[in-house]
Every structure is written in structure tokens, then in C-alpha cells.
N, C-alpha and C positions, 0 to 999 in steps of 0.2 A: 554639428549643425542643429541637432535636436535640442541641445542645451541652449544654444543661441535663440532658437524659437521659443523655448520655455521662458527665457528672460524677457524677450520682446513681448510675449503674450502677457506676462505678469505686469510689465511696465505700462502696457497699453490700457490696463484697467478695463478690459472687455467684460462683457456680461457672463461669458462662459468661465466660471471659476475653475472648472476642471481642466481647461486647456493647458495651462502651464504644467500641471502635473502629468498630463498625458505626454507632453513632449519630454518631460523629465524621465518618465518610464521608458519611452522609446530610446533615450540616450543610455539608460542603464541596461536595457535589453541588448543594445548593440555592443556595449562593453562586456557584458556577460558572455555574449556570443564569441567575441574575440578572445576573451580569457579562456573559455572552454576549449576553443579550437587550439590555442597555444598549449594548453595542458595536455591535450590528446596527442600532440606530436612528441611529447617527452617520453623517453624510455621509462618503463615502470620501475619505481623504487630507486630512481637515480636522481642525484642532485644536478641541477642544470649547470651548464658552463657559465663562467662569469658574464659573457656577452648575452646569453639567453636569460640569465637571472636578471640582468639589467632591464631587458625588454619586458619581462614579467612584472617587475616592480613599476615600470612606466604605465602599465595597464592598471596596476593596483592603486596608484595614487589618485587618479580621477574617480575611481570607484569609491574610495574612502570618503572623498569630499562629497560625492553625491549622496551617499548614505547619511552623512552628517546633515545634509540639507533636508532629506526626508524626515529625519528624526527631530529636526529643529522646529517642526510645526507644533503649535501650542496644543493641539489635540490630534495626534497622528491617527489615521484610520487603521483598521486591521489590514487592509490592502497594503498600505505603506509600510507597516511593521513587517508584513510578510516579505515584501521586496527587500527591506533592509536585512532581514535574516538570511535570505537567499544570497545577497551580496556579501554578507559577513562570511558565509561558508565558502564562497568563491575566493574571497580575499585570503582566507586561511589556506586554501589549496595553493594559491599563487605564492604565498610567503613560504610555505613548506617546500614547494618545488624550487624556489629561489634560494633555499638554505637560510632564510631569515627567521624561521620559526621551527621549533622542535616538531617531530612527527606527532601524529594523533595519539593523544593519551587514551587510556582506558576510560570509557564512558560509563558512569554509574547508571543504574536503572532509571532513577528519577531524571537524570540528564537526557537520556534517550527520548523520553516523552517530551521534555521541554524543547529540545532542539528540533525534533520533528514537528511539534506543534507550532513553533514559531515560523519554520520554513513553509509549512503547508497552510496555516491558518492565521498567522500573525499573532498568536497567543501561546503562552506556555501551557502545555497540557501534560498532566501526569499520565503515565501509561494506562492507568485505570480508566481514563476518559477518552483516550486517543481514538479508539476504533469507533466509538459512538459519534464523535465529532466528525470523523472522516465519512461515516455513513450519511450523516446529515448533509455534509457538503456534496456528496455524490448524488443524493436525492435532489438537492437544490440545483445542481448542475444539469441533471437529466430531466428535471421538472416531472418527476414521477416518484412513487413510493416503492417501485420495484428496482432496486439497484444492486442487489446481491448477485454474485456470479451465478450463471445458470448451469455451472458444471455439474452440480449434484443432480438437478432435474434432468439434465442431458444424459447423465450416466444411468439414472433410474429408468428412463424411457428406452435406452439403448439395450439394456441387459436382456429383456425378453426376445430381442431380435437376433442376438448373437448366437453363433454356433457354440455348442456346449464347451468346447475346448478353450474358448475365449472368455467365458463367463467367469468373473472373479468369484472365488469361493467366499461365501458369506462369513464363515468363521475367520478367515484371513482378513477380510475387509473390516470386520468388527475390531480385530486386534490392531490393524494398521490405522484405523480412524482414531483409536485411543492414543496410539503412539504419536500420531500427527499433532494432536492437541497438546500432549505433554512436551513434544519438541518445540511447539510454538511458545508454550509457557516458559521454557528454558531460554529460548531466544529473546524473550522480553525481560529476562532477568527476574522472573517472579520466584518467590520463595514460598514454601509451605503448601504447594499444590499437591493434592492427593496424587501419589505417584504410582499407584498400582495399575497395571494393565491386565485386562481379563485373561487369565491363563489357567483357570480352574475348570476347563471344559474340554470336551473332545467331540469328534464329529458324530459320535453316537448320541450326544445329548440333544434334548429337544430344541428345535429352531426357535420356538417361542421363548424358551428359557434363555437361550443365548442372546436373543434380541433384547429381552427385558434387562439382562445384566449389562449389556452394552449401553443401553439408554441410561441405566442407573449410574454407570461409571461416568458417562459424558456429563450428566447432570451434576455429579459430585465434583468433577473438574471445574465446571462453570461456577459453582458456589464457592469452591476453595480458592480459585485464582482471583476472584473479585474484579475481573476485567470483562465488562460486557462486550460481546462481539468476538472475543478471541476464539471461542469454540466454533461458531459458524464459519469464520474466515479460515481457520485451520482445516476444517473438514472440506470446505470449498477448494482449498489449495491442494488437498490430497486428491480430490476428484479431478481437478484440472491436470495434475501430474499423471494420474492413471490414463486419462484420455490422450494426453500427449504421448506418453510412452507406448501406447497401443495403437496409435493413429495409423501407422503403416499396415498393420495386420487387419484393422477394421476396414480400411479402404479396399482391401483385396476381397472382401466378402460381398456377396450379392444380397444385401439386406433389404427388407421391405421398406418402402418409403413412408408408408402410413403407420400410425400407431395401432398396436394390437388391442383388440377389445378383450373383455374378460374371458370370453369363450376360447379365444385363441391363445391366451396366456400359456406359456410353457410351464410344466410342472417340474418338481425336483429342484436342483440347484438354482436355476434362474429365478424361480418363484421365491425362494428363500432370500436370495440376494436383493431382489427387487423389493420385497417386503421390508427388509432391514433398512434399505435406503429411504423408503417411503416413511418409515417410523422416525428415522433420524431427521428427515426434512420437517416432520411435524413438530419435533422438539426444538428446532433451532430458533424460531421466532421468540421463544421465551428467554433466549440467552442474550438478548440485546438490551433489555432494560428500557427506561423511559426515553422519549425523544428529546433531543437537544437542538438548539438553533445555532446557525453560523451566519456571519454578515454576508449579505448578498453581494456586497461590493467586491468580494474576492473573485467573483466571476469576471470582473473587468480584466483580470490578468490573462484570460484566455486569448486576448487579442495580441499577446506578445509571445512569440515562439519560445523564447528561452526563459520565460517567467511563468508559463502556464503550468497546470497541475502535473501533467506527465513529465515535463522538464524538471520540475521541482522534485518529483519522486526519483528521477534518474540521478539527479545531483546527490540526493540523500543515499541512494543505493550504493554509491561509490565509497561511502563511509562504512567501514567494517562493522561498527556497533549497530548501524541502522539497517543493514541490508536485509536481514531476516524479517524485521518489522515491516519494511517497505514491501517485501514479497507478499505479506498478508494484506496490506492495504491495496495492492494491485488486484485483489480478488473483488474489489468493489468496482462496479461499472460507473466510471466517472469521467471518461474521456472518449 
């Protein structure tokens, strides 16, 4: 129906040049919805029966033709290239499920950035630029300059209110933050990242010395990985995970609803952990690099349930080589 409306709108020569493409996107959105639903009903890692395979390929054929139509434009927009990349990924899944294409091959590091960049932004992006572009999109989407996850700030404000037994040990936090960054670098396929974790300390060492060493290591990781945004997103991810893992225990506490002022701040372990988190928060803005721009037309896809940002992330997350990178991207507030 939507494809028919698109053709009618195009043939009518109306003043609204976007109308045919809007109907075309509605048609693609409906087909992607159908394909996604069909794929979700299949048992994991099993080839479909001949009858089911035939049904999957019947969905694939019109999708292929619509993608060709999108790409046939003399100057396709980033939005249209983005939709084409989404459809290509869905088509690949359909053909794999139908037994018409080999399973997913191992994706090289450069390919991960290119695939994710095309699906999210309609442009190939090397992994070194991917997080900055995603941050720019998130800021454009939210119409604000504050798009990073609030998990780090939330944890920092929570620590002074927690009973001592729930306060995360500062030395342990320091080590785990470093491990989170190194793990993220590995997930992105990065080579040559400084791989030392702070392990030359003990609980008798000076808190200020521990914090200084931790900040030094995080800065070294940022410089050696060459990927702006990786350190902030990895740290945000660790904080989100800690908050999620301890959510039940925290809810059982009778915590003050107001923020504690300086005179009420607890001393000892909570003060050290809070200071560590505050210093890390001060470091992170310098780990993003220069601002970049993304086409505003990408926001048009928010109107289509199966083409919008969150749906594109979900589609990518189902691909094993992309899942860990998508987890980092989800730390940006963009939906």
C-alpha cells in the first residue's frame, strides 16, 4: 500500500518532494518489521525448513528491490544510505536463516566501524571516529550538549549516602575501571593499547597516590588507543553495571533523599571512593576530542519504529562482532 502511495505521489508531481520517499520508508519499515518478526520465531542457530525458507525469501525479494530504489537516487542522502544499510543487514539475516548464505564471517576491526557507521549514520566510520560521531548524533537528537550517561555522577552522589558495607572500595574501583577500559579496547579490536592495570599498590598506600596513578593509567589508555570516547563510555558502562548489580541492596536502604553537603560528607572509605570518582569525572571530557557534525536528516528515522536509533542498535547488537561496541554506544543518551 505504502509503495503504491509512493509511486502515486511521485507521478502526481506534487510540491512535497519528500512525500514519495516518506511512503517508501513506511513500506521498508513494514517489511523490516515483518522480517524481524519472522526471524524471531526461528530456533536459534537452526536452518529454516524449506517452507519457512521460501517464506523468508519472499520477504527478502521486495526488500532488495526497495534498497535498489533508494540507492538509485543521483545523490542519496545519509538517511537513505542508513536505511539501505539497515535493510542489507536484515537481508543478510534472512538469507542466512533460509540457508542461502553462509553464516557470519569474522569481522575485522575496520569492518566493524564501517558496518556500524553505515547502519547508524549512513556513512562508513572507522572505529577511531565511531564514538565521536555517535555522541554528535546523541546531542543532535536530544538538542543538548549533555548526552553522556549519568551513571558516573549518580554513583558518585550515591556513595556518601551508602552504609559502609555497600560502599565500593576505592582501590578495587580503580582497578576495575582500568580493566573496563582495556576490555572495551579489546572488544573494539584495538591493538597496541597500554595493557598494564594498576597492581603496584596496597591498601596502606596513600589514597592520593592511588588516585593519581589511576588517572595516569586512564590517560595513557586514551592516548594509546587513539579512539576518542572509548574511555568515557567504558567507565560509564562499568558504573551502570555496578548500579544495576547492587540495585536490590540499595533499594533496601533508607537513604537520605537530599545531597549531603561538605560538612555531612562521610570520612574514610566513602570519602576516598567519592574523590576518585570525582577526579575521574573531571578527566573524561578531555577524552572526547574535537566536535564533529552529523546530518540532521537522520532524525527523520525516529518516525519509523523499526528504523529508529534504538531499533538500529538492537539489530546490530544481534551480530556477535558488534555486540560489545553497541553496549558502549548505549551509554549515550540518544533515545
